[in-house]
C-alpha angles and dihedrals in degrees: 000000000000095000130074097208124014129205133170110221149163116245127213090273092055095252120142112236144163122235150157106246117232096238137125097206135026091243089061092067099078095026092059092042092054089051089049088238101111114125129183136194103239123237126189133198146095104308133324096301099053106052136138130191116256100195088239124122124197144170118269111227099176134003115229128195107287094218125040120202087252089061092056121068093188143342112236117195139196119209131196094023104135115074095219092048091051089054090046090054092048093243136126123242111272118238090229133019114291107233136202137147142231123202119247089249086075090070113111136170127263093256104029124121114256110228114218112201119222094256091059100045103080108099097303113085111120141177128232117185109206147176109236129200122213116206113226101189133024117259145157134203089013115188121228094243092056099039097103089057087070096050116100091184149301129267136188114245148168123229098206110204140192105213101195091055089045103048115357107105091214087065108020101032123225095318120062111258105218106161100050094041093054104029105078119130114289093004093131107061113184129205124257098257142038113226119207124233084241086072102040106014112211091348089238099139110041127132113239123196131176123195130190112200087340096308115123110240105160122038112170147117132240087239085081090066113118093204115035130208097275094046092049094051092047093049101046095042093060105120089340128097114235103210124214109268095030112147116215116197108204103204137270132269127231121293103076122138092248090065095055123101086228104025117221096214117196117269134200115290096011117141120230118195124185118190126187121186112259092001102074126223149290116220115186132169118222114237121191107212 
């Protein structure tokens, strides 16, 4: 990809555009926007994965979600991938990445409300701040040494989860039910910008923090990942085509409600914010339907 950071935005004329924001740090994105000083180098093309630089620069009026559900064929997810989280959950490290999927209808914007359906509201709704990979070109049987060539960028995300439907045998049965419990509409909010590997490499040493109503819940680093970006891509592309636009959620660190002695399950109107160093943040309010 030609850009370093990619946003989708509305310009002063109300037109939807793609661009590389003129910022030095992720925190500058919203700070400059609030001051009405955010500029972007404009890119044009057919969707986020086929863009070329125009040479134009313009003012950003409003930041839109960088990926629409139509840009994403599927969300592929890795569970139990942070050592401290595995211990928190009372599990042992898996020999290979633990894999499940979310549908593309779970994609949501960085500032959208997250709807919680009635069946997921009863003392079970949980947060999971995560680093996500976005695949920039289609590939299969990708080798570890070439994996980063297939990465368009990284994005901060939240793998919202319903724990009773995931693990409680009265709901899920004897085998954990991952896909249904995590795949409700808008249960995969993504951050406002894609950040190229040219900026953060393999994303293997980034601070990750999750806050609920301003209270710090997760305080970790992607260095605690058992399986890193390159290993994940190599593993899940074996015999399986990774399509352009696929989002890969890489797992969550310790600090989720499920791991607490007295879990603080999410309630209506609470605000969940996930921040990853160099990638920015998602900030979504919980909305019981």
